[in-house]
C-alpha positions in Angstrom: -140.3 -0.2 11.8 -140.4 3.1 9.8 -138.1 6.0 10.5 -139.8 8.6 12.6 -141.0 11.6 10.6 -139.3 15.0 10.9 -141.9 16.3 13.3 -141.4 13.3 15.7 -137.6 13.9 15.5 -138.2 17.6 16.4 -140.5 16.5 19.2 -137.8 14.2 20.6 -135.3 17.1 20.4 -137.7 19.3 22.3 -138.1 16.7 25.0 -134.3 16.6 25.4 -134.2 20.3 25.8 -136.9 20.1 28.4 -134.9 17.5 30.3 -131.9 19.9 30.2 -134.2 22.8 31.3 -135.1 20.8 34.4 -131.5 20.6 35.3 -131.0 24.3 34.6 -134.0 25.1 36.7 -132.5 23.1 39.6 -129.3 25.0 39.2 -131.2 28.3 39.3 -133.1 27.2 42.4 -129.8 26.2 44.2 -128.1 29.5 43.2 -131.2 31.5 44.3 -131.2 29.8 47.7 -127.5 30.5 48.1 -127.9 34.1 47.1 -130.7 34.5 49.5 -128.6 33.0 52.3 -125.8 35.4 51.5 -128.1 38.4 51.6 -129.6 37.2 54.9 -126.0 37.1 56.2 -125.6 40.7 55.4 -123.6 40.5 52.1 -124.2 43.4 49.7 -125.5 42.8 46.2 -122.1 43.9 44.9 -120.4 41.2 47.0 -123.0 38.6 46.0 -122.8 39.3 42.3 -119.1 39.8 42.1 -118.5 36.3 43.5 -121.5 34.6 42.0 -120.8 31.4 40.1 -120.9 31.5 36.4 -123.0 31.2 34.4 -125.2 33.8 36.1 -128.8 33.0 36.8 -130.1 35.3 34.1 -127.8 33.8 31.6 -129.1 30.3 32.4 -132.6 31.5 32.1 -131.9 33.1 28.8 -130.3 29.9 27.5 -133.4 27.9 28.6 -135.8 30.3 26.9 -133.7 30.4 23.7 -133.5 26.7 23.4 -137.3 26.3 24.0 -138.0 29.0 21.4 -135.6 27.4 18.9 -136.9 23.8 19.3 -140.5 24.9 19.6 -140.2 26.7 16.3 -138.5 23.7 14.7 -141.3 21.5 15.9 -144.0 23.8 14.5 -142.2 24.1 11.1 -141.9 20.3 10.9 -145.5 19.8 11.8 -146.5 22.3 9.1 -144.4 20.4 6.6 -145.8 17.1 7.6 -149.3 18.5 7.2 -148.5 19.7 3.7 -147.1 16.2 2.9 -150.5 14.8 4.1 -152.2 17.1 1.6 -153.5 19.9 3.7 -153.8 23.4 2.2 -152.0 26.3 3.8 -155.2 27.8 5.2 -156.2 24.5 6.7 -152.8 24.3 8.4 -153.2 27.9 9.6 -156.6 27.1 11.1 -155.3 23.8 12.7 -152.2 25.4 14.2 -154.1 28.6 15.2 -151.7 30.9 13.3 -152.0 33.3 10.4 -151.7 32.2 6.8 -148.7 34.4 6.5 -147.1 32.6 9.4 -147.7 29.2 7.7 -146.2 30.5 4.5 -143.1 31.8 6.3 -142.7 28.5 8.1 -142.9 26.5 4.9 -140.5 28.8 3.1 -138.0 28.5 6.0 -138.1 32.1 7.0 
């Protein structure tokens, strides 16, 4: 069987990140429920946040978004490169991916 192409490898990496994001989402849900319980018990926000487990909820969300952005961009770049390898012109790739020609050129140049 042939090795998977770069875009398939990027897709697989993205799926792994999505799996990790599911776990991070569960963590955020548990933490949010715990914080809400503390607030219902009368704890101040200062008390809640000064004792909150690390990483903080917002940090977990930022990590999830950053990973999705990074791996989504990698997938898009690899798709564009595979399309070039298949003989498509940059404008055709732009039309297919619904991005500007400048964006395609930046993806292909690695910027």
